[in-house]
Residue, then its C-alpha position, 0 to 999 in steps of 0.5 A: m461556468a459549472l464543472i461536470v465531474e463524471r464517478m469514476k469507477i476503479g476497479i483494482i486488481g489483486g489485494g495485496i500491499t501495492g492494491l490495498t495501499a492504491a485503494l487507501a489512497l483513492r478513498k482518502s482522496g474521495i475516489t471510491s474503489v473496489v479490490y479483486e483479489q483471488a484468494v479466498e482470505l489473506n494471510e501471512i505467507g511468512a516472507g519479510i518486506w523491506l519499505q523504502p522512505n518514499a515508501i513510508k512516505v505514503l504510509d503515513w500519508l495515510g495513517l500508518k506510519g506509527e503500526i507499521q513502526k510498531q509491528g516492524i523493525e527498523l533497519n539501520k544499513m542494509e547491503i546487497t551483495n553479489n559473490q560472483 
């Protein structure tokens, strides 16, 4: 019995970290996608981001861990406090 798989059309709304990571993961899995972004160009906004270990595992699977480690700073300790 032959399995027929229809070609999926995947649209990703937003070209931020999540949208672009999703597009790369889909491509790595052999699925084509299109990323839709309203900004005319992508640029830095001056904000820092904090990546959890699970996010680093995904980025490693995508082949991006080394470049991220080269561009970032590894935190050895993080505290979230509430002074109220």
